[in-house]
VOBA-263776 format. One record per atom (N, C-alpha, C): atom name; x, y, z; residue in three letters. Coordinates in steps of 0.1 Angstrom, whole numbers, padded with zeros to 4 digits. Layout:
BEGIN
 atomo  east north    up residuo
    CA     X     Y     Z     ALA
...
END
This chain:
BEGIN
 atomo  east north    up residuo
     N  1239  0649  1393     MET
    CA  1240  0661  1401     MET
     C  1238  0658  1416     MET
     N  1228  0651  1420     VAL
    CA  1226  0647  1434     VAL
     C  1238  0639  1439     VAL
     N  1243  0630  1431     THR
    CA  1254  0621  1435     THR
     C  1266  0629  1438     THR
     N  1269  0639  1429     LYS
    CA  1281  0648  1431     LYS
     C  1279  0656  1444     LYS
     N  1267  0661  1447     ALA
    CA  1265  0668  1459     ALA
     C  1267  0659  1472     ALA
     N  1262  0647  1471     LEU
    CA  1264  0637  1482     LEU
     C  1279  0634  1484     LEU
     N  1286  0632  1473     GLU
    CA  1301  0629  1474     GLU
     C  1309  0641  1480     GLU
     N  1304  0653  1478     ALA
    CA  1311  0665  1483     ALA
     C  1308  0668  1498     ALA
     N  1298  0661  1504     MET
    CA  1295  0663  1518     MET
     C  1303  0655  1527     MET
     N  1306  0661  1539     THR
    CA  1312  0653  1549     THR
     C  1302  0644  1556     THR
     N  1307  0634  1563     PRO
    CA  1298  0625  1570     PRO
     C  1289  0632  1580     PRO
     N  1294  0643  1586     GLU
    CA  1286  0651  1595     GLU
     C  1274  0658  1588     GLU
     N  1277  0663  1576     GLN
    CA  1267  0670  1568     GLN
     C  1256  0660  1564     GLN
     N  1261  0648  1560     ARG
    CA  1251  0638  1555     ARG
     C  1242  0634  1567     ARG
     N  1247  0633  1579     GLU
    CA  1239  0629  1591     GLU
     C  1229  0640  1594     GLU
     N  1234  0653  1593     GLU
    CA  1225  0664  1595     GLU
     C  1214  0665  1585     GLU
     N  1216  0662  1573     TYR
    CA  1206  0662  1563     TYR
     C  1196  0650  1565     TYR
     N  1202  0639  1569     ARG
    CA  1193  0627  1572     ARG
     C  1183  0631  1583     ARG
     N  1189  0638  1594     ARG
    CA  1180  0642  1605     ARG
     C  1170  0652  1601     ARG
     N  1174  0661  1593     ILE
    CA  1164  0671  1588     ILE
     C  1153  0664  1579     ILE
     N  1157  0655  1571     GLY
    CA  1147  0647  1563     GLY
     C  1137  0640  1572     GLY
     N  1142  0634  1583     GLU
    CA  1134  0626  1592     GLU
     C  1124  0636  1598     GLU
     N  1128  0648  1602     GLU
    CA  1119  0657  1609     GLU
     C  1109  0662  1599     GLU
     N  1113  0665  1586     MET
    CA  1104  0670  1577     MET
     C  1094  0660  1571     MET
     N  1099  0648  1569     TYR
    CA  1091  0638  1562     TYR
     C  1088  0625  1570     TYR
     N  1093  0624  1582     GLY
    CA  1092  0612  1590     GLY
     C  1078  0609  1595     GLY
     N  1068  0618  1593     THR
    CA  1055  0615  1598     THR
     C  1045  0610  1588     THR
     N  1050  0609  1575     VAL
    CA  1041  0605  1564     VAL
     C  1047  0593  1557     VAL
     N  1039  0582  1555     HIS
    CA  1043  0571  1547     HIS
     C  1038  0574  1533     HIS
     N  1047  0577  1524     PHE
    CA  1043  0582  1511     PHE
     C  1038  0572  1502     PHE
     N  1041  0559  1504     GLU
    CA  1035  0549  1495     GLU
     C  1020  0547  1496     GLU
     N  1015  0549  1508     ASP
    CA  1000  0548  1509     ASP
     C  0994  0560  1515     ASP
     N  1002  0571  1516     SER
    CA  0997  0584  1521     SER
     C  0991  0584  1535     SER
     N  0996  0576  1543     LYS
    CA  0991  0575  1557     LYS
     C  1000  0584  1566     LYS
     N  0994  0591  1575     ILE
    CA  1001  0599  1585     ILE
     C  1005  0590  1596     ILE
     N  1018  0589  1599     LEU
    CA  1023  0580  1609     LEU
     C  1022  0585  1623     LEU
     N  1023  0598  1624     ASN
    CA  1022  0604  1638     ASN
     C  1009  0611  1639     ASN
     N  0999  0605  1645     ASN
    CA  0986  0611  1648     ASN
     C  0984  0613  1663     ASN
     N  0994  0621  1668     MET
    CA  0994  0624  1683     MET
     C  0984  0635  1685     MET
     N  0976  0634  1696     PRO
    CA  0967  0645  1700     PRO
     C  0975  0659  1702     PRO
     N  0969  0670  1698     PRO
    CA  0976  0683  1700     PRO
     C  0983  0685  1713     PRO
     N  0976  0683  1725     PRO
    CA  0983  0686  1737     PRO
     C  0996  0677  1739     PRO
     N  0995  0665  1735     MET
    CA  1007  0656  1736     MET
     C  1018  0661  1726     MET
     N  1014  0665  1714     ALA
    CA  1024  0670  1704     ALA
     C  1031  0683  1710     ALA
     N  1023  0691  1716     GLU
    CA  1029  0703  1722     GLU
     C  1039  0700  1733     GLU
     N  1035  0691  1742     ALA
    CA  1044  0687  1753     ALA
     C  1057  0681  1747     ALA
     N  1055  0673  1737     LEU
    CA  1067  0666  1730     LEU
     C  1076  0677  1724     LEU
     N  1070  0687  1718     ALA
    CA  1078  0698  1712     ALA
     C  1086  0705  1722     ALA
     N  1079  0707  1734     TYR
    CA  1086  0714  1745     TYR
     C  1098  0706  1750     TYR
     N  1096  0693  1752     VAL
    CA  1107  0685  1757     VAL
     C  1118  0684  1746     VAL
     N  1115  0683  1734     GLU
    CA  1125  0683  1723     GLU
     C  1133  0696  1722     GLU
     N  1127  0707  1724     VAL
    CA  1134  0720  1724     VAL
     C  1144  0720  1736     VAL
     N  1139  0715  1747     GLY
    CA  1148  0714  1759     GLY
     C  1160  0706  1756     GLY
     N  1158  0694  1750     LEU
    CA  1169  0685  1746     LEU
     C  1179  0692  1736     LEU
     N  1173  0699  1727     LYS
    CA  1182  0705  1717     LYS
     C  1189  0717  1723     LYS
     N  1184  0722  1734     SER
    CA  1190  0734  1740     SER
     C  1200  0730  1751     SER
     N  1202  0716  1753     GLY
    CA  1211  0712  1763     GLY
     C  1206  0705  1775     GLY
     N  1193  0702  1776     LEU
    CA  1187  0695  1787     LEU
     C  1193  0680  1786     LEU
     N  1198  0676  1798     ALA
    CA  1203  0662  1798     ALA
     C  1192  0653  1803     ALA
     N  1192  0640  1798     PRO
    CA  1182  0631  1802     PRO
     C  1181  0629  1817     PRO
     N  1193  0630  1823     ALA
    CA  1193  0628  1838     ALA
     C  1185  0639  1845     ALA
     N  1182  0650  1839     ASP
    CA  1175  0661  1845     ASP
     C  1160  0660  1841     ASP
     N  1156  0650  1833     MET
    CA  1142  0649  1829     MET
     C  1133  0643  1839     MET
     N  1121  0646  1839     GLU
    CA  1111  0640  1847     GLU
     C  1107  0627  1841     GLU
     N  1102  0617  1849     PRO
    CA  1098  0604  1844     PRO
     C  1087  0605  1833     PRO
     N  1078  0614  1835     ASP
    CA  1067  0616  1824     ASP
     C  1073  0621  1811     ASP
     N  1083  0629  1812     GLU
    CA  1090  0634  1800     GLU
     C  1097  0623  1792     GLU
     N  1103  0614  1800     ILE
    CA  1110  0603  1794     ILE
     C  1100  0594  1788     ILE
     N  1089  0591  1795     ALA
    CA  1078  0583  1789     ALA
     C  1072  0589  1777     ALA
     N  1071  0602  1776     LEU
    CA  1066  0608  1764     LEU
     C  1075  0606  1752     LEU
     N  1088  0608  1755     MET
    CA  1098  0606  1744     MET
     C  1098  0591  1740     MET
     N  1097  0582  1749     GLU
    CA  1096  0568  1745     GLU
     C  1084  0565  1737     GLU
     N  1073  0571  1740     ASN
    CA  1060  0569  1733     ASN
     C  1062  0575  1718     ASN
     N  1069  0586  1717     ALA
    CA  1070  0593  1704     ALA
     C  1081  0587  1695     ALA
     N  1092  0583  1701     HIS
    CA  1104  0579  1693     HIS
     C  1109  0565  1696     HIS
     N  1103  0558  1705     GLY
    CA  1107  0544  1708     GLY
     C  1117  0544  1720     GLY
     N  1120  0532  1724     LYS
    CA  1128  0530  1736     LYS
     C  1142  0536  1736     LYS
     N  1147  0537  1724     GLU
    CA  1161  0543  1723     GLU
     C  1160  0557  1717     GLU
     N  1151  0565  1722     TRP
    CA  1149  0579  1717     TRP
     C  1161  0587  1720     TRP
     N  1168  0585  1730     TYR
    CA  1180  0593  1734     TYR
     C  1191  0593  1724     TYR
     N  1192  0582  1716     THR
    CA  1203  0582  1705     THR
     C  1201  0593  1695     THR
     N  1188  0597  1693     LYS
    CA  1185  0608  1683     LYS
     C  1192  0621  1687     LYS
     N  1195  0622  1700     TYR
    CA  1201  0634  1705     TYR
     C  1215  0632  1710     TYR
     N  1221  0621  1706     GLY
    CA  1235  0619  1709     GLY
     C  1238  0613  1724     GLY
     N  1228  0609  1730     TRP
    CA  1229  0604  1744     TRP
     C  1230  0588  1744     TRP
     N  1235  0583  1755     THR
    CA  1235  0568  1756     THR
     C  1226  0564  1767     THR
     N  1223  0551  1769     GLU
    CA  1214  0546  1779     GLU
     C  1220  0549  1793     GLU
     N  1233  0550  1794     GLU
    CA  1239  0554  1807     GLU
     C  1236  0568  1811     GLU
     N  1232  0576  1802     ASP
    CA  1229  0590  1805     ASP
     C  1215  0592  1811     ASP
     N  1207  0582  1810     LEU
    CA  1193  0582  1815     LEU
     C  1193  0581  1830     LEU
     N  1184  0587  1837     PRO
    CA  1183  0585  1852     PRO
     C  1180  0570  1855     PRO
     N  1185  0565  1866     LYS
    CA  1182  0551  1870     LYS
     C  1167  0551  1875     LYS
     N  1160  0540  1872     PRO
    CA  1146  0539  1876     PRO
     C  1144  0540  1891     PRO
     N  1153  0535  1899     ASP
    CA  1152  0535  1913     ASP
     C  1156  0548  1920     ASP
     N  1163  0557  1913     SER
    CA  1167  0570  1919     SER
     C  1159  0581  1913     SER
     N  1157  0591  1921     ALA
    CA  1150  0603  1917     ALA
     C  1159  0611  1908     ALA
     N  1153  0617  1897     SER
    CA  1162  0625  1888     SER
     C  1165  0638  1895     SER
     N  1157  0643  1903     VAL
    CA  1160  0656  1910     VAL
     C  1155  0654  1924     VAL
     N  1164  0657  1933     THR
    CA  1160  0656  1947     THR
     C  1152  0668  1951     THR
     N  1141  0666  1957     GLN
    CA  1132  0677  1961     GLN
     C  1136  0682  1975     GLN
     N  1138  0694  1978     PRO
    CA  1140  0699  1991     PRO
     C  1128  0698  2000     PRO
     N  1130  0695  2012     LYS
    CA  1119  0694  2022     LYS
     C  1115  0709  2025     LYS
     N  1103  0712  2025     VAL
    CA  1098  0725  2028     VAL
     C  1088  0724  2040     VAL
     N  1091  0732  2050     GLU
    CA  1082  0733  2061     GLU
     C  1074  0746  2060     GLU
     N  1062  0745  2062     LEU
    CA  1053  0757  2062     LEU
     C  1051  0761  2076     LEU
     N  1055  0774  2079     VAL
    CA  1053  0779  2092     VAL
     C  1043  0790  2091     VAL
     N  1032  0788  2099     HIS
    CA  1022  0798  2100     HIS
     C  1024  0807  2111     HIS
     N  1023  0820  2108     SER
    CA  1025  0830  2118     SER
     C  1011  0833  2124     SER
     N  1010  0834  2137     GLN
    CA  0997  0837  2143     GLN
     C  0996  0852  2145     GLN
     N  0985  0857  2139     GLN
    CA  0983  0872  2141     GLN
     C  0973  0874  2152     GLN
     N  0976  0884  2160     LYS
    CA  0967  0887  2172     LYS
     C  0960  0900  2170     LYS
END
């Protein structure tokens, strides 16, 4: 029964089910019942926020360095492949991902 269902799926459907399985069961090693992902809650929340952004269209080139470091910590050096990106899509280490405008503060003097 399972074999027939697998044979009827397209390669894209198989890949989607593989990803769903990793998300559902990727944090538990079932042979010895150990939890693989024991990330502190604040870090897990930040990771979830970045992952939602990536799933919603955030490009790696638009990510902050700490967001990239968080993804590397959680998913390894090639985390971007999970979302269909390549290494060339990452911001270069020597260039800023977002240029910050210079802001001058002007104080008005009240009399």
